[in-house]
ZABAPA-312778 format. One record per residue (C-alpha): residue number from 1; residue in one letter; x, y, z. Coordinates in steps of 0.5 Angstrom, whole numbers, plus 500, padded with zeros to 3 digits. Layout:
<pts>
<NUM; 'A'; <X; Y; Z>>,
...
</pts>
This chain:
<pts>
<1; 'M'; <676; 175; 424>>,
<2; 'I'; <677; 175; 431>>,
<3; 'S'; <677; 168; 434>>,
<4; 'S'; <674; 166; 441>>,
<5; 'D'; <681; 166; 444>>,
<6; 'I'; <681; 173; 444>>,
<7; 'S'; <680; 177; 451>>,
<8; 'L'; <679; 184; 452>>,
<9; 'R'; <680; 187; 459>>,
<10; 'P'; <682; 193; 463>>,
<11; 'A'; <689; 195; 463>>,
<12; 'V'; <693; 195; 469>>,
<13; 'L'; <700; 199; 471>>,
<14; 'S'; <703; 192; 471>>,
<15; 'D'; <702; 192; 463>>,
<16; 'V'; <706; 198; 462>>,
<17; 'P'; <712; 194; 460>>,
<18; 'A'; <708; 190; 455>>,
<19; 'L'; <705; 196; 452>>,
<20; 'V'; <712; 199; 451>>,
<21; 'V'; <713; 193; 446>>,
<22; 'L'; <706; 193; 443>>,
<23; 'I'; <707; 201; 442>>,
<24; 'D'; <714; 200; 439>>,
<25; 'A'; <712; 194; 434>>,
<26; 'S'; <706; 198; 432>>,
<27; 'I'; <709; 205; 430>>,
<28; 'R'; <715; 202; 427>>,
<29; 'V'; <711; 197; 422>>,
<30; 'L'; <704; 200; 421>>,
<31; 'G'; <706; 207; 422>>,
<32; 'G'; <713; 206; 418>>,
<33; 'R'; <709; 205; 412>>,
<34; 'Y'; <707; 213; 413>>,
<35; 'Y'; <713; 216; 417>>,
<36; 'T'; <720; 216; 415>>,
<37; 'E'; <725; 212; 420>>,
<38; 'S'; <727; 218; 423>>,
<39; 'E'; <720; 221; 424>>,
<40; 'V'; <718; 214; 428>>,
<41; 'D'; <724; 214; 432>>,
<42; 'R'; <723; 221; 434>>,
<43; 'S'; <716; 220; 435>>,
<44; 'L'; <717; 214; 440>>,
<45; 'K'; <722; 218; 444>>,
<46; 'Y'; <717; 224; 444>>,
<47; 'V'; <710; 222; 443>>,
<48; 'F'; <708; 215; 443>>,
<49; 'G'; <708; 211; 450>>,
<50; 'A'; <704; 208; 455>>,
<51; 'D'; <699; 213; 458>>,
<52; 'T'; <699; 211; 466>>,
<53; 'T'; <693; 216; 467>>,
<54; 'M'; <689; 213; 462>>,
<55; 'I'; <690; 206; 466>>,
<56; 'E'; <689; 209; 473>>,
<57; 'D'; <682; 212; 470>>,
<58; 'G'; <680; 205; 468>>,
<59; 'T'; <679; 208; 461>>,
<60; 'Y'; <684; 204; 457>>,
<61; 'V'; <684; 196; 455>>,
<62; 'V'; <688; 191; 452>>,
<63; 'V'; <687; 185; 448>>,
<64; 'E'; <690; 179; 449>>,
<65; 'A'; <691; 172; 445>>,
<66; 'E'; <695; 166; 447>>,
<67; 'G'; <698; 170; 453>>,
<68; 'L'; <700; 176; 449>>,
<69; 'M'; <698; 183; 448>>,
<70; 'I'; <696; 184; 441>>,
<71; 'G'; <692; 191; 442>>,
<72; 'A'; <691; 196; 446>>,
<73; 'G'; <687; 203; 446>>,
<74; 'G'; <682; 207; 450>>,
<75; 'W'; <678; 213; 451>>,
<76; 'S'; <679; 219; 456>>,
<77; 'H'; <675; 224; 459>>,
<78; 'R'; <681; 229; 460>>,
<79; 'W'; <683; 234; 455>>,
<80; 'T'; <690; 231; 453>>,
<81; 'P'; <689; 230; 446>>,
<82; 'F'; <694; 224; 445>>,
<83; 'G'; <701; 222; 447>>,
<84; 'G'; <704; 218; 452>>,
<85; 'D'; <707; 220; 459>>,
<86; 'Q'; <713; 223; 456>>,
<87; 'A'; <708; 228; 451>>,
<88; 'T'; <708; 233; 457>>,
<89; 'P'; <707; 239; 452>>,
<90; 'V'; <700; 236; 450>>,
<91; 'R'; <698; 233; 457>>,
<92; 'D'; <692; 236; 461>>,
<93; 'A'; <689; 233; 467>>,
<94; 'Q'; <683; 237; 467>>,
<95; 'F'; <676; 234; 466>>,
<96; 'R'; <671; 234; 460>>,
<97; 'E'; <664; 235; 461>>,
<98; 'P'; <659; 229; 459>>,
<99; 'G'; <654; 232; 454>>,
<100; 'K'; <658; 238; 453>>,
<101; 'D'; <665; 236; 451>>,
<102; 'P'; <667; 230; 446>>,
<103; 'A'; <670; 225; 449>>,
<104; 'V'; <677; 223; 446>>,
<105; 'I'; <679; 216; 443>>,
<106; 'R'; <686; 215; 445>>,
<107; 'A'; <693; 211; 444>>,
<108; 'M'; <690; 205; 439>>,
<109; 'Y'; <695; 200; 438>>,
<110; 'V'; <695; 193; 434>>,
<111; 'H'; <701; 189; 434>>,
<112; 'P'; <703; 188; 426>>,
<113; 'E'; <702; 181; 426>>,
<114; 'W'; <694; 182; 428>>,
<115; 'A'; <693; 188; 424>>,
<116; 'R'; <686; 187; 420>>,
<117; 'Q'; <684; 182; 424>>,
<118; 'G'; <678; 186; 427>>,
<119; 'I'; <682; 187; 434>>,
<120; 'G'; <682; 195; 433>>,
<121; 'G'; <675; 195; 431>>,
<122; 'L'; <674; 191; 438>>,
<123; 'I'; <678; 196; 442>>,
<124; 'I'; <674; 202; 439>>,
<125; 'R'; <667; 199; 440>>,
<126; 'A'; <669; 198; 447>>,
<127; 'C'; <672; 205; 448>>,
<128; 'E'; <666; 208; 444>>,
<129; 'S'; <661; 204; 448>>,
<130; 'A'; <664; 206; 455>>,
<131; 'A'; <665; 213; 453>>,
<132; 'H'; <657; 214; 451>>,
<133; 'D'; <656; 210; 458>>,
<134; 'A'; <659; 216; 461>>,
<135; 'G'; <655; 221; 458>>,
<136; 'F'; <659; 223; 452>>,
<137; 'E'; <655; 224; 446>>,
<138; 'D'; <661; 226; 441>>,
<139; 'L'; <668; 223; 440>>,
<140; 'E'; <674; 226; 437>>,
<141; 'L'; <681; 224; 436>>,
<142; 'V'; <688; 225; 433>>,
<143; 'A'; <690; 220; 428>>,
<144; 'T'; <697; 218; 425>>,
<145; 'L'; <697; 218; 418>>,
<146; 'S'; <697; 210; 418>>,
<147; 'G'; <690; 210; 422>>,
<148; 'V'; <686; 215; 418>>,
<149; 'E'; <683; 210; 414>>,
<150; 'F'; <681; 205; 420>>,
<151; 'Y'; <678; 211; 423>>,
<152; 'E'; <674; 213; 417>>,
<153; 'R'; <671; 206; 417>>,
<154; 'H'; <669; 207; 424>>,
<155; 'G'; <665; 213; 422>>,
<156; 'Y'; <670; 219; 424>>,
<157; 'D'; <671; 225; 419>>,
<158; 'Q'; <677; 228; 418>>,
<159; 'N'; <677; 235; 421>>,
<160; 'E'; <684; 238; 420>>,
<161; 'T'; <691; 236; 419>>,
<162; 'F'; <697; 239; 423>>,
<163; 'D'; <704; 238; 424>>,
<164; 'Y'; <706; 237; 432>>,
<165; 'V'; <713; 240; 434>>,
<166; 'M'; <716; 234; 438>>,
<167; 'G'; <721; 235; 444>>,
<168; 'D'; <727; 236; 439>>,
<169; 'G'; <724; 241; 434>>,
<170; 'S'; <722; 236; 429>>,
<171; 'T'; <715; 235; 427>>,
<172; 'I'; <710; 229; 425>>,
<173; 'A'; <704; 230; 421>>,
<174; 'F'; <697; 228; 425>>,
<175; 'I'; <690; 229; 423>>,
<176; 'R'; <684; 231; 428>>,
<177; 'M'; <678; 227; 427>>,
<178; 'E'; <671; 227; 430>>,
<179; 'K'; <665; 223; 430>>,
<180; 'R'; <658; 227; 432>>,
<181; 'A'; <652; 224; 435>>,
</pts>
């Protein structure tokens, strides 16, 4: 249940330090139920992190409660499918075309102490609405194993499981998902 003291706002660059703390907690605890400790450690180095391009684009939001950041997520009109600034192999600044290409839901994190309380749903509804307002009909995303059930509950279908090769040559499993209009 979402309480009335929860607020959602656009992220700003000064949020990056708090985002790093949120991402670390979310991946270590929630992701740690599906990935090994080694996979979690490497993914935090090579994949998961703040995406300053999304913040600068105005397509990333944070959720706060009692002055603390408890969730974050966004959508993008760029071709980058996932990952923070450090995930350079998958970064692509080219723009998707509204009405033709799907927008991508990206970088969804909820603090473990706030999991299963509606925070993720609040974020994804805001992101889907903003993407639709920008002219995108279809949506896609790359899910962690820990996020698949959440996205399925929000109407996304699994498309493909793949292993992403991280910067040290190790791999981590992800699932491509989509939601068509």
